[in-house]
C-alpha positions as MATLAB code, in Angstrom:
seq = 'MEATKAAQRMLTVRIARGTGEGDFKTYEVPWRENQTVLDVVTEVQRRIDPTLSYRYACRVGVCGSCAMTVNGSHAGHAARTSAAWKRMA';
ca = [
       4.338  -20.129   16.207;
       4.199  -19.174   12.515;
       1.535  -16.510   13.163;
       3.762  -14.895   15.792;
       6.636  -14.643   13.312;
       4.357  -13.112   10.669;
       2.981  -10.600   13.176;
       6.529   -9.405   13.912;
       7.480   -8.816   10.271;
       7.262   -5.232    9.110;
       6.888   -3.765    5.654;
       8.574   -0.437    4.898;
       6.719    1.688    2.341;
       7.339    5.131    0.849;
       4.226    7.064   -0.103;
       4.233   10.263   -2.149;
       2.557   13.135   -0.341;
       1.265   16.202   -2.139;
       0.999   16.909   -5.840;
       3.646   17.328   -8.509;
       7.015   17.303   -6.793;
       5.550   16.291   -3.420;
       7.581   14.659   -0.694;
       7.800   10.958    0.023;
       7.159    9.800    3.572;
       8.316    6.448    4.886;
       6.065    4.268    7.013;
       6.385    0.842    8.607;
       3.313   -1.348    8.739;
       2.838   -4.942    9.847;
       3.363   -7.464    7.058;
       0.430   -9.780    6.509;
       0.158  -12.664    4.089;
      -1.969  -11.801    1.039;
      -2.327   -8.117    1.944;
      -2.945   -5.779   -0.952;
      -1.307   -2.450   -1.628;
      -4.666   -0.894   -0.796;
      -4.574   -2.715    2.569;
      -1.138   -1.216    3.242;
      -2.267    2.329    2.385;
      -5.368    1.869    4.548;
      -3.209    0.667    7.454;
      -1.080    3.808    7.171;
      -4.131    6.087    7.035;
      -6.022    4.441    9.905;
      -3.190    3.750   12.340;
      -0.249    6.033   11.549;
      -1.126    9.119    9.504;
      -4.803   10.122    9.370;
      -3.926   13.040    7.051;
      -3.217   10.570    4.208;
      -6.011   10.614    1.654;
      -6.622    8.338   -1.288;
      -9.538    7.081   -3.339;
     -11.026    3.662   -3.955;
     -14.469    2.201   -4.542;
     -14.822   -1.516   -5.249;
     -11.595   -2.913   -3.651;
     -11.336   -5.623   -6.335;
      -9.771   -3.795   -9.282;
     -12.896   -3.534  -11.416;
     -13.692    0.182  -11.323;
     -10.105    1.499  -11.588;
     -10.405    4.218   -8.936;
      -7.593    2.665   -6.863;
      -4.979    2.790   -9.636;
      -1.571    3.686   -8.205;
       2.000    4.096   -9.313;
       4.153    1.472   -7.617;
       7.937    1.382   -7.851;
       7.788    4.178  -10.426;
       5.411    2.452  -12.845;
       1.679    2.652  -13.316;
       0.778   -0.876  -12.466;
      -2.983   -1.080  -12.482;
      -5.112   -1.528   -9.420;
      -4.044   -1.587   -5.787;
      -6.172   -4.643   -5.031;
      -3.301   -6.903   -6.085;
      -1.275   -8.406   -3.286;
       1.797   -6.507   -2.122;
       3.897   -9.572   -3.034;
       2.830   -9.080   -6.668;
       3.921   -5.428   -6.527;
       7.272   -6.381   -5.055;
       7.939   -8.654   -8.033;
       7.519   -5.595  -10.281;
      10.417   -3.784   -8.565;
];
């Protein structure tokens, strides 16, 4: 029963598109326990908006290529869980 509840939860994210003063687009993706910000961005790119592009390499926060700005602050790598990012809000 718990898995069904989790599958129904959605996470609303706003992702900057373009460079400089680019627009923000809002997306809803399924919430999953222990998902990372990189998982969320990948979900958007694979299932909702294939025009979204981003860069990553190691997926564990070692190389630094997945660094993102979250909630207006540079917060390191996107391999942290989305719950950790939410606490930074």
